[in-house]
PyMOL Python script that loads the backbone (N, CA, C, O; Angstrom):
from pymol import cmd

cmd.read_pdbstr("""\
ATOM      1  N   MET A   1       0.839  -1.174   0.000  1.00  0.00           N
ATOM      2  CA  MET A   1       0.000   0.000   0.000  1.00  0.00           C
ATOM      3  C   MET A   1       0.890   1.246   0.000  1.00  0.00           C
ATOM      4  O   MET A   1       1.908   1.287   0.692  1.00  0.00           O
ATOM      5  N   GLU A   2       0.508   2.248  -0.769  1.00  0.00           N
ATOM      6  CA  GLU A   2       1.297   3.469  -0.878  1.00  0.00           C
ATOM      7  C   GLU A   2       1.291   4.252   0.431  1.00  0.00           C
ATOM      8  O   GLU A   2       0.306   4.250   1.169  1.00  0.00           O
ATOM      9  N   SER A   3       2.400   4.913   0.700  1.00  0.00           N
ATOM     10  CA  SER A   3       2.505   5.676   1.952  1.00  0.00           C
ATOM     11  C   SER A   3       1.494   6.816   1.999  1.00  0.00           C
ATOM     12  O   SER A   3       1.034   7.167   3.086  1.00  0.00           O
ATOM     13  N   SER A   4       1.137   7.399   0.877  1.00  0.00           N
ATOM     14  CA  SER A   4       0.156   8.492   0.882  1.00  0.00           C
ATOM     15  C   SER A   4      -1.218   8.007   1.337  1.00  0.00           C
ATOM     16  O   SER A   4      -1.932   8.727   2.035  1.00  0.00           O
ATOM     17  N   ILE A   5      -1.585   6.802   0.948  1.00  0.00           N
ATOM     18  CA  ILE A   5      -2.865   6.219   1.376  1.00  0.00           C
ATOM     19  C   ILE A   5      -2.809   5.902   2.869  1.00  0.00           C
ATOM     20  O   ILE A   5      -3.768   6.159   3.598  1.00  0.00           O
ATOM     21  N   ILE A   6      -1.689   5.347   3.320  1.00  0.00           N
ATOM     22  CA  ILE A   6      -1.530   5.048   4.741  1.00  0.00           C
ATOM     23  C   ILE A   6      -1.602   6.335   5.554  1.00  0.00           C
ATOM     24  O   ILE A   6      -2.269   6.377   6.587  1.00  0.00           O
ATOM     25  N   LYS A   7      -0.916   7.394   5.094  1.00  0.00           N
ATOM     26  CA  LYS A   7      -0.957   8.680   5.802  1.00  0.00           C
ATOM     27  C   LYS A   7      -2.373   9.211   5.913  1.00  0.00           C
ATOM     28  O   LYS A   7      -2.775   9.714   6.962  1.00  0.00           O
ATOM     29  N   GLU A   8      -3.119   9.098   4.842  1.00  0.00           N
ATOM     30  CA  GLU A   8      -4.501   9.572   4.852  1.00  0.00           C
ATOM     31  C   GLU A   8      -5.333   8.813   5.877  1.00  0.00           C
ATOM     32  O   GLU A   8      -6.114   9.408   6.620  1.00  0.00           O
ATOM     33  N   ARG A   9      -5.163   7.507   5.911  1.00  0.00           N
ATOM     34  CA  ARG A   9      -5.924   6.680   6.855  1.00  0.00           C
ATOM     35  C   ARG A   9      -5.484   6.923   8.298  1.00  0.00           C
ATOM     36  O   ARG A   9      -6.316   6.941   9.205  1.00  0.00           O
ATOM     37  N   VAL A  10      -4.183   7.109   8.514  1.00  0.00           N
ATOM     38  CA  VAL A  10      -3.686   7.423   9.854  1.00  0.00           C
ATOM     39  C   VAL A  10      -4.216   8.792  10.289  1.00  0.00           C
ATOM     40  O   VAL A  10      -4.581   8.977  11.450  1.00  0.00           O
ATOM     41  N   SER A  11      -4.255   9.732   9.372  1.00  0.00           N
ATOM     42  CA  SER A  11      -4.810  11.053   9.665  1.00  0.00           C
ATOM     43  C   SER A  11      -6.264  10.933  10.103  1.00  0.00           C
ATOM     44  O   SER A  11      -6.684  11.607  11.043  1.00  0.00           O
ATOM     45  N   ASP A  12      -7.032  10.083   9.434  1.00  0.00           N
ATOM     46  CA  ASP A  12      -8.427   9.854   9.817  1.00  0.00           C
ATOM     47  C   ASP A  12      -8.523   9.307  11.236  1.00  0.00           C
ATOM     48  O   ASP A  12      -9.408   9.697  11.998  1.00  0.00           O
ATOM     49  N   VAL A  13      -7.617   8.410  11.586  1.00  0.00           N
ATOM     50  CA  VAL A  13      -7.589   7.856  12.948  1.00  0.00           C
ATOM     51  C   VAL A  13      -7.280   8.959  13.958  1.00  0.00           C
ATOM     52  O   VAL A  13      -7.926   9.047  15.003  1.00  0.00           O
ATOM     53  N   LEU A  14      -6.296   9.797  13.648  1.00  0.00           N
ATOM     54  CA  LEU A  14      -5.944  10.887  14.561  1.00  0.00           C
ATOM     55  C   LEU A  14      -7.128  11.817  14.782  1.00  0.00           C
ATOM     56  O   LEU A  14      -7.432  12.189  15.915  1.00  0.00           O
ATOM     57  N   VAL A  15      -7.787  12.188  13.708  1.00  0.00           N
ATOM     58  CA  VAL A  15      -8.948  13.072  13.814  1.00  0.00           C
ATOM     59  C   VAL A  15     -10.038  12.413  14.654  1.00  0.00           C
ATOM     60  O   VAL A  15     -10.672  13.072  15.478  1.00  0.00           O
ATOM     61  N   SER A  16     -10.254  11.133  14.451  1.00  0.00           N
ATOM     62  CA  SER A  16     -11.272  10.406  15.200  1.00  0.00           C
ATOM     63  C   SER A  16     -10.962  10.361  16.691  1.00  0.00           C
ATOM     64  O   SER A  16     -11.841  10.618  17.513  1.00  0.00           O
ATOM     65  N   VAL A  17      -9.732  10.041  17.045  1.00  0.00           N
ATOM     66  CA  VAL A  17      -9.355   9.908  18.455  1.00  0.00           C
ATOM     67  C   VAL A  17      -9.228  11.275  19.130  1.00  0.00           C
ATOM     68  O   VAL A  17      -9.716  11.470  20.243  1.00  0.00           O
ATOM     69  N   LEU A  18      -8.575  12.213  18.456  1.00  0.00           N
ATOM     70  CA  LEU A  18      -8.299  13.521  19.058  1.00  0.00           C
ATOM     71  C   LEU A  18      -9.459  14.507  18.900  1.00  0.00           C
ATOM     72  O   LEU A  18      -9.493  15.553  19.547  1.00  0.00           O
ATOM     73  N   GLU A  19     -10.400  14.158  18.034  1.00  0.00           N
ATOM     74  CA  GLU A  19     -11.590  14.968  17.788  1.00  0.00           C
ATOM     75  C   GLU A  19     -11.264  16.369  17.282  1.00  0.00           C
ATOM     76  O   GLU A  19     -11.973  17.325  17.599  1.00  0.00           O
ATOM     77  N   HIS A  20     -10.192  16.494  16.496  1.00  0.00           N
ATOM     78  CA  HIS A  20      -9.866  17.733  15.796  1.00  0.00           C
ATOM     79  C   HIS A  20      -8.883  17.425  14.677  1.00  0.00           C
ATOM     80  O   HIS A  20      -8.272  16.357  14.642  1.00  0.00           O
ATOM     81  N   ASN A  21      -8.744  18.370  13.777  1.00  0.00           N
ATOM     82  CA  ASN A  21      -7.783  18.200  12.683  1.00  0.00           C
ATOM     83  C   ASN A  21      -6.853  19.410  12.601  1.00  0.00           C
ATOM     84  O   ASN A  21      -6.500  19.863  11.512  1.00  0.00           O
ATOM     85  N   ASN A  22      -6.466  19.919  13.760  1.00  0.00           N
ATOM     86  CA  ASN A  22      -5.577  21.079  13.842  1.00  0.00           C
ATOM     87  C   ASN A  22      -4.112  20.653  13.767  1.00  0.00           C
ATOM     88  O   ASN A  22      -3.309  20.996  14.634  1.00  0.00           O
ATOM     89  N   PHE A  23      -3.783  19.916  12.740  1.00  0.00           N
ATOM     90  CA  PHE A  23      -2.404  19.482  12.524  1.00  0.00           C
ATOM     91  C   PHE A  23      -2.209  19.239  11.037  1.00  0.00           C
ATOM     92  O   PHE A  23      -3.168  19.026  10.296  1.00  0.00           O
ATOM     93  N   GLU A  24      -0.970  19.275  10.619  1.00  0.00           N
ATOM     94  CA  GLU A  24      -0.637  19.003   9.225  1.00  0.00           C
ATOM     95  C   GLU A  24       0.174  17.713   9.179  1.00  0.00           C
ATOM     96  O   GLU A  24       1.215  17.603   9.826  1.00  0.00           O
ATOM     97  N   MET A  25      -0.304  16.747   8.418  1.00  0.00           N
ATOM     98  CA  MET A  25       0.389  15.464   8.318  1.00  0.00           C
ATOM     99  C   MET A  25       1.679  15.624   7.526  1.00  0.00           C
ATOM    100  O   MET A  25       1.660  16.083   6.384  1.00  0.00           O
ATOM    101  N   HIS A  26       2.793  15.246   8.133  1.00  0.00           N
ATOM    102  CA  HIS A  26       4.083  15.200   7.447  1.00  0.00           C
ATOM    103  C   HIS A  26       4.961  14.213   8.195  1.00  0.00           C
ATOM    104  O   HIS A  26       4.665  13.851   9.333  1.00  0.00           O
ATOM    105  N   ASP A  27       6.038  13.779   7.561  1.00  0.00           N
ATOM    106  CA  ASP A  27       6.880  12.719   8.119  1.00  0.00           C
ATOM    107  C   ASP A  27       7.513  13.079   9.455  1.00  0.00           C
ATOM    108  O   ASP A  27       7.788  12.190  10.260  1.00  0.00           O
ATOM    109  N   GLU A  28       7.748  14.352   9.709  1.00  0.00           N
ATOM    110  CA  GLU A  28       8.406  14.773  10.955  1.00  0.00           C
ATOM    111  C   GLU A  28       7.426  15.048  12.085  1.00  0.00           C
ATOM    112  O   GLU A  28       7.847  15.429  13.177  1.00  0.00           O
ATOM    113  N   LEU A  29       6.125  14.865  11.850  1.00  0.00           N
ATOM    114  CA  LEU A  29       5.104  15.121  12.870  1.00  0.00           C
ATOM    115  C   LEU A  29       5.313  14.207  14.069  1.00  0.00           C
ATOM    116  O   LEU A  29       5.510  13.002  13.909  1.00  0.00           O
ATOM    117  N   THR A  30       5.269  14.780  15.275  1.00  0.00           N
ATOM    118  CA  THR A  30       5.358  13.999  16.509  1.00  0.00           C
ATOM    119  C   THR A  30       4.178  14.355  17.407  1.00  0.00           C
ATOM    120  O   THR A  30       3.462  15.322  17.149  1.00  0.00           O
ATOM    121  N   ALA A  31       3.986  13.582  18.442  1.00  0.00           N
ATOM    122  CA  ALA A  31       2.874  13.808  19.367  1.00  0.00           C
ATOM    123  C   ALA A  31       2.933  15.202  19.986  1.00  0.00           C
ATOM    124  O   ALA A  31       1.893  15.824  20.202  1.00  0.00           O
ATOM    125  N   LYS A  32       4.116  15.692  20.269  1.00  0.00           N
ATOM    126  CA  LYS A  32       4.226  17.009  20.912  1.00  0.00           C
ATOM    127  C   LYS A  32       3.778  18.143  19.985  1.00  0.00           C
ATOM    128  O   LYS A  32       3.538  19.261  20.440  1.00  0.00           O
ATOM    129  N   ASP A  33       3.666  17.853  18.690  1.00  0.00           N
ATOM    130  CA  ASP A  33       3.220  18.860  17.728  1.00  0.00           C
ATOM    131  C   ASP A  33       1.697  18.961  17.632  1.00  0.00           C
ATOM    132  O   ASP A  33       1.182  19.861  16.968  1.00  0.00           O
ATOM    133  N   VAL A  34       0.969  18.050  18.285  1.00  0.00           N
ATOM    134  CA  VAL A  34      -0.482  17.959  18.118  1.00  0.00           C
ATOM    135  C   VAL A  34      -1.167  18.123  19.473  1.00  0.00           C
ATOM    136  O   VAL A  34      -0.892  17.386  20.420  1.00  0.00           O
ATOM    137  N   ASP A  35      -2.063  19.104  19.542  1.00  0.00           N
ATOM    138  CA  ASP A  35      -2.821  19.334  20.774  1.00  0.00           C
ATOM    139  C   ASP A  35      -3.626  18.097  21.150  1.00  0.00           C
ATOM    140  O   ASP A  35      -4.299  17.498  20.311  1.00  0.00           O
ATOM    141  N   GLY A  36      -3.548  17.723  22.420  1.00  0.00           N
ATOM    142  CA  GLY A  36      -4.335  16.606  22.925  1.00  0.00           C
ATOM    143  C   GLY A  36      -3.723  15.235  22.726  1.00  0.00           C
ATOM    144  O   GLY A  36      -4.296  14.235  23.157  1.00  0.00           O
ATOM    145  N   TRP A  37      -2.564  15.169  22.079  1.00  0.00           N
ATOM    146  CA  TRP A  37      -1.923  13.871  21.867  1.00  0.00           C
ATOM    147  C   TRP A  37      -1.020  13.602  23.064  1.00  0.00           C
ATOM    148  O   TRP A  37       0.150  13.983  23.079  1.00  0.00           O
ATOM    149  N   ASP A  38      -1.589  12.940  24.063  1.00  0.00           N
ATOM    150  CA  ASP A  38      -0.851  12.601  25.273  1.00  0.00           C
ATOM    151  C   ASP A  38      -0.684  11.082  25.345  1.00  0.00           C
ATOM    152  O   ASP A  38      -0.986  10.374  24.383  1.00  0.00           O
ATOM    153  N   SER A  39      -0.208  10.591  26.470  1.00  0.00           N
ATOM    154  CA  SER A  39       0.081   9.154  26.563  1.00  0.00           C
ATOM    155  C   SER A  39      -1.181   8.299  26.436  1.00  0.00           C
ATOM    156  O   SER A  39      -1.140   7.229  25.829  1.00  0.00           O
ATOM    157  N   LEU A  40      -2.285   8.754  26.993  1.00  0.00           N
ATOM    158  CA  LEU A  40      -3.524   7.991  26.890  1.00  0.00           C
ATOM    159  C   LEU A  40      -4.047   7.985  25.459  1.00  0.00           C
ATOM    160  O   LEU A  40      -4.410   6.935  24.930  1.00  0.00           O
ATOM    161  N   SER A  41      -4.086   9.155  24.837  1.00  0.00           N
ATOM    162  CA  SER A  41      -4.567   9.200  23.446  1.00  0.00           C
ATOM    163  C   SER A  41      -3.604   8.458  22.520  1.00  0.00           C
ATOM    164  O   SER A  41      -4.024   7.919  21.496  1.00  0.00           O
ATOM    165  N   HIS A  42      -2.320   8.427  22.871  1.00  0.00           N
ATOM    166  CA  HIS A  42      -1.349   7.685  22.062  1.00  0.00           C
ATOM    167  C   HIS A  42      -1.717   6.205  22.006  1.00  0.00           C
ATOM    168  O   HIS A  42      -1.696   5.591  20.939  1.00  0.00           O
ATOM    169  N   MET A  43      -2.050   5.647  23.151  1.00  0.00           N
ATOM    170  CA  MET A  43      -2.426   4.225  23.185  1.00  0.00           C
ATOM    171  C   MET A  43      -3.728   3.998  22.415  1.00  0.00           C
ATOM    172  O   MET A  43      -3.887   2.971  21.755  1.00  0.00           O
ATOM    173  N   MET A  44      -4.654   4.948  22.496  1.00  0.00           N
ATOM    174  CA  MET A  44      -5.903   4.840  21.745  1.00  0.00           C
ATOM    175  C   MET A  44      -5.627   4.905  20.246  1.00  0.00           C
ATOM    176  O   MET A  44      -6.237   4.174  19.465  1.00  0.00           O
ATOM    177  N   ILE A  45      -4.702   5.785  19.845  1.00  0.00           N
ATOM    178  CA  ILE A  45      -4.340   5.912  18.432  1.00  0.00           C
ATOM    179  C   ILE A  45      -3.708   4.621  17.925  1.00  0.00           C
ATOM    180  O   ILE A  45      -4.064   4.132  16.853  1.00  0.00           O
ATOM    181  N   ILE A  46      -2.777   4.071  18.691  1.00  0.00           N
ATOM    182  CA  ILE A  46      -2.110   2.823  18.296  1.00  0.00           C
ATOM    183  C   ILE A  46      -3.133   1.699  18.160  1.00  0.00           C
ATOM    184  O   ILE A  46      -3.087   0.933  17.197  1.00  0.00           O
ATOM    185  N   THR A  47      -4.053   1.595  19.113  1.00  0.00           N
ATOM    186  CA  THR A  47      -5.090   0.554  19.069  1.00  0.00           C
ATOM    187  C   THR A  47      -5.977   0.717  17.846  1.00  0.00           C
ATOM    188  O   THR A  47      -6.289  -0.260  17.166  1.00  0.00           O
ATOM    189  N   GLU A  48      -6.386   1.953  17.563  1.00  0.00           N
ATOM    190  CA  GLU A  48      -7.224   2.217  16.386  1.00  0.00           C
ATOM    191  C   GLU A  48      -6.483   1.886  15.083  1.00  0.00           C
ATOM    192  O   GLU A  48      -7.069   1.340  14.148  1.00  0.00           O
ATOM    193  N   ILE A  49      -5.202   2.220  15.034  1.00  0.00           N
ATOM    194  CA  ILE A  49      -4.410   1.908  13.833  1.00  0.00           C
ATOM    195  C   ILE A  49      -4.316   0.397  13.648  1.00  0.00           C
ATOM    196  O   ILE A  49      -4.456  -0.103  12.532  1.00  0.00           O
ATOM    197  N   GLU A  50      -4.080  -0.329  14.736  1.00  0.00           N
ATOM    198  CA  GLU A  50      -4.021  -1.790  14.650  1.00  0.00           C
ATOM    199  C   GLU A  50      -5.329  -2.350  14.102  1.00  0.00           C
ATOM    200  O   GLU A  50      -5.325  -3.218  13.228  1.00  0.00           O
ATOM    201  N   GLU A  51      -6.441  -1.851  14.618  1.00  0.00           N
ATOM    202  CA  GLU A  51      -7.744  -2.343  14.163  1.00  0.00           C
ATOM    203  C   GLU A  51      -8.006  -1.937  12.716  1.00  0.00           C
ATOM    204  O   GLU A  51      -8.486  -2.742  11.917  1.00  0.00           O
ATOM    205  N   HIS A  52      -7.693  -0.704  12.386  1.00  0.00           N
ATOM    206  CA  HIS A  52      -7.975  -0.186  11.041  1.00  0.00           C
ATOM    207  C   HIS A  52      -7.202  -0.955   9.961  1.00  0.00           C
ATOM    208  O   HIS A  52      -7.754  -1.285   8.912  1.00  0.00           O
ATOM    209  N   PHE A  53      -5.925  -1.234  10.228  1.00  0.00           N
ATOM    210  CA  PHE A  53      -5.080  -1.914   9.246  1.00  0.00           C
ATOM    211  C   PHE A  53      -5.020  -3.422   9.463  1.00  0.00           C
ATOM    212  O   PHE A  53      -4.370  -4.138   8.701  1.00  0.00           O
ATOM    213  N   ASN A  54      -5.701  -3.906  10.509  1.00  0.00           N
ATOM    214  CA  ASN A  54      -5.696  -5.330  10.845  1.00  0.00           C
ATOM    215  C   ASN A  54      -4.272  -5.852  11.032  1.00  0.00           C
ATOM    216  O   ASN A  54      -3.871  -6.863  10.456  1.00  0.00           O
ATOM    217  N   ILE A  55      -3.522  -5.117  11.866  1.00  0.00           N
ATOM    218  CA  ILE A  55      -2.140  -5.481  12.184  1.00  0.00           C
ATOM    219  C   ILE A  55      -1.982  -5.477  13.697  1.00  0.00           C
ATOM    220  O   ILE A  55      -2.866  -5.017  14.419  1.00  0.00           O
ATOM    221  N   ARG A  56      -0.857  -5.989  14.172  1.00  0.00           N
ATOM    222  CA  ARG A  56      -0.511  -5.935  15.591  1.00  0.00           C
ATOM    223  C   ARG A  56       0.925  -5.462  15.704  1.00  0.00           C
ATOM    224  O   ARG A  56       1.823  -6.010  15.066  1.00  0.00           O
ATOM    225  N   PHE A  57       1.134  -4.442  16.521  1.00  0.00           N
ATOM    226  CA  PHE A  57       2.481  -3.952  16.782  1.00  0.00           C
ATOM    227  C   PHE A  57       3.111  -4.765  17.898  1.00  0.00           C
ATOM    228  O   PHE A  57       2.446  -5.137  18.865  1.00  0.00           O
ATOM    229  N   LYS A  58       4.383  -5.033  17.756  1.00  0.00           N
ATOM    230  CA  LYS A  58       5.158  -5.633  18.837  1.00  0.00           C
ATOM    231  C   LYS A  58       5.862  -4.502  19.565  1.00  0.00           C
ATOM    232  O   LYS A  58       5.956  -3.390  19.044  1.00  0.00           O
ATOM    233  N   LEU A  59       6.350  -4.772  20.751  1.00  0.00           N
ATOM    234  CA  LEU A  59       7.024  -3.740  21.531  1.00  0.00           C
ATOM    235  C   LEU A  59       8.197  -3.151  20.766  1.00  0.00           C
ATOM    236  O   LEU A  59       8.419  -1.941  20.818  1.00  0.00           O
ATOM    237  N   ARG A  60       8.949  -3.977  20.060  1.00  0.00           N
ATOM    238  CA  ARG A  60      10.092  -3.457  19.306  1.00  0.00           C
ATOM    239  C   ARG A  60       9.643  -2.529  18.179  1.00  0.00           C
ATOM    240  O   ARG A  60      10.364  -1.598  17.818  1.00  0.00           O
ATOM    241  N   ASP A  61       8.439  -2.781  17.613  1.00  0.00           N
ATOM    242  CA  ASP A  61       7.890  -1.879  16.598  1.00  0.00           C
ATOM    243  C   ASP A  61       7.595  -0.513  17.217  1.00  0.00           C
ATOM    244  O   ASP A  61       7.923   0.527  16.647  1.00  0.00           O
ATOM    245  N   LEU A  62       6.978  -0.539  18.381  1.00  0.00           N
ATOM    246  CA  LEU A  62       6.622   0.711  19.055  1.00  0.00           C
ATOM    247  C   LEU A  62       7.856   1.493  19.473  1.00  0.00           C
ATOM    248  O   LEU A  62       7.840   2.724  19.483  1.00  0.00           O
ATOM    249  N   ASN A  63       8.921   0.788  19.817  1.00  0.00           N
ATOM    250  CA  ASN A  63      10.158   1.469  20.200  1.00  0.00           C
ATOM    251  C   ASN A  63      10.827   2.162  19.021  1.00  0.00           C
ATOM    252  O   ASN A  63      11.633   3.072  19.216  1.00  0.00           O
ATOM    253  N   LYS A  64      10.506   1.747  17.806  1.00  0.00           N
ATOM    254  CA  LYS A  64      11.068   2.359  16.603  1.00  0.00           C
ATOM    255  C   LYS A  64      10.385   3.677  16.248  1.00  0.00           C
ATOM    256  O   LYS A  64      10.907   4.445  15.440  1.00  0.00           O
ATOM    257  N   LEU A  65       9.233   3.943  16.840  1.00  0.00           N
ATOM    258  CA  LEU A  65       8.439   5.102  16.453  1.00  0.00           C
ATOM    259  C   LEU A  65       9.044   6.388  16.987  1.00  0.00           C
ATOM    260  O   LEU A  65       9.078   6.623  18.195  1.00  0.00           O
ATOM    261  N   LYS A  66       9.517   7.209  16.073  1.00  0.00           N
ATOM    262  CA  LYS A  66      10.104   8.499  16.424  1.00  0.00           C
ATOM    263  C   LYS A  66       9.249   9.646  15.920  1.00  0.00           C
ATOM    264  O   LYS A  66       9.218  10.723  16.517  1.00  0.00           O
ATOM    265  N   ASN A  67       8.545   9.404  14.801  1.00  0.00           N
ATOM    266  CA  ASN A  67       7.699  10.427  14.189  1.00  0.00           C
ATOM    267  C   ASN A  67       6.730   9.731  13.236  1.00  0.00           C
ATOM    268  O   ASN A  67       6.701   8.504  13.143  1.00  0.00           O
ATOM    269  N   MET A  68       5.944  10.534  12.534  1.00  0.00           N
ATOM    270  CA  MET A  68       4.940   9.962  11.640  1.00  0.00           C
ATOM    271  C   MET A  68       5.583   9.141  10.521  1.00  0.00           C
ATOM    272  O   MET A  68       5.040   8.110  10.125  1.00  0.00           O
ATOM    273  N   GLY A  69       6.711   9.577  10.017  1.00  0.00           N
ATOM    274  CA  GLY A  69       7.403   8.834   8.969  1.00  0.00           C
ATOM    275  C   GLY A  69       7.766   7.426   9.416  1.00  0.00           C
ATOM    276  O   GLY A  69       7.607   6.471   8.655  1.00  0.00           O
ATOM    277  N   SER A  70       8.252   7.293  10.642  1.00  0.00           N
ATOM    278  CA  SER A  70       8.606   5.960  11.136  1.00  0.00           C
ATOM    279  C   SER A  70       7.357   5.115  11.379  1.00  0.00           C
ATOM    280  O   SER A  70       7.392   3.900  11.185  1.00  0.00           O
ATOM    281  N   LEU A  71       6.261   5.735  11.797  1.00  0.00           N
ATOM    282  CA  LEU A  71       5.007   5.001  11.968  1.00  0.00           C
ATOM    283  C   LEU A  71       4.520   4.469  10.629  1.00  0.00           C
ATOM    284  O   LEU A  71       4.107   3.314  10.532  1.00  0.00           O
ATOM    285  N   ILE A  72       4.566   5.297   9.603  1.00  0.00           N
ATOM    286  CA  ILE A  72       4.132   4.870   8.269  1.00  0.00           C
ATOM    287  C   ILE A  72       4.997   3.708   7.789  1.00  0.00           C
ATOM    288  O   ILE A  72       4.480   2.750   7.214  1.00  0.00           O
ATOM    289  N   SER A  73       6.304   3.783   8.017  1.00  0.00           N
ATOM    290  CA  SER A  73       7.204   2.696   7.609  1.00  0.00           C
ATOM    291  C   SER A  73       6.885   1.394   8.309  1.00  0.00           C
ATOM    292  O   SER A  73       6.877   0.337   7.679  1.00  0.00           O
ATOM    293  N   VAL A  74       6.619   1.455   9.610  1.00  0.00           N
ATOM    294  CA  VAL A  74       6.288   0.241  10.364  1.00  0.00           C
ATOM    295  C   VAL A  74       4.966  -0.348   9.853  1.00  0.00           C
ATOM    296  O   VAL A  74       4.850  -1.561   9.676  1.00  0.00           O
ATOM    297  N   ILE A  75       3.982   0.510   9.618  1.00  0.00           N
ATOM    298  CA  ILE A  75       2.707   0.020   9.095  1.00  0.00           C
ATOM    299  C   ILE A  75       2.922  -0.645   7.740  1.00  0.00           C
ATOM    300  O   ILE A  75       2.383  -1.723   7.494  1.00  0.00           O
ATOM    301  N   GLN A  76       3.701  -0.022   6.856  1.00  0.00           N
ATOM    302  CA  GLN A  76       3.962  -0.609   5.533  1.00  0.00           C
ATOM    303  C   GLN A  76       4.623  -1.974   5.653  1.00  0.00           C
ATOM    304  O   GLN A  76       4.336  -2.875   4.865  1.00  0.00           O
ATOM    305  N   SER A  77       5.503  -2.131   6.628  1.00  0.00           N
ATOM    306  CA  SER A  77       6.197  -3.409   6.779  1.00  0.00           C
ATOM    307  C   SER A  77       5.277  -4.516   7.272  1.00  0.00           C
ATOM    308  O   SER A  77       5.590  -5.697   7.126  1.00  0.00           O
ATOM    309  N   LYS A  78       4.140  -4.136   7.855  1.00  0.00           N
ATOM    310  CA  LYS A  78       3.229  -5.125   8.430  1.00  0.00           C
ATOM    311  C   LYS A  78       2.061  -5.480   7.512  1.00  0.00           C
ATOM    312  O   LYS A  78       1.378  -6.476   7.748  1.00  0.00           O
ATOM    313  N   ILE A  79       1.824  -4.687   6.478  1.00  0.00           N
ATOM    314  CA  ILE A  79       0.671  -4.989   5.612  1.00  0.00           C
ATOM    315  C   ILE A  79       1.134  -5.528   4.271  1.00  0.00           C
ATOM    316  O   ILE A  79       0.309  -5.838   3.412  1.00  0.00           O
TER     317      ILE A  79
END
""", "prot")
cmd.dss("prot")
cmd.show_as("cartoon", "prot")
cmd.util.cbc("prot")
cmd.orient("prot")
């Protein structure tokens, strides 16, 4: 699946969980750049992404996540 499609779907998940779209999707985006993205919402986002893409992250996958670009790469490797 193309990274642009994955980004779009991840953006939909973020909007759904955070209940706003006051952010711009780009590879360097991190949680600290988005209002309301805290540790609890982070776990909700990860869970929603797993369900949406029908994948499961392992702890080592989650440890690789530094920004949106790395999240997209991990998702691509799992689908």
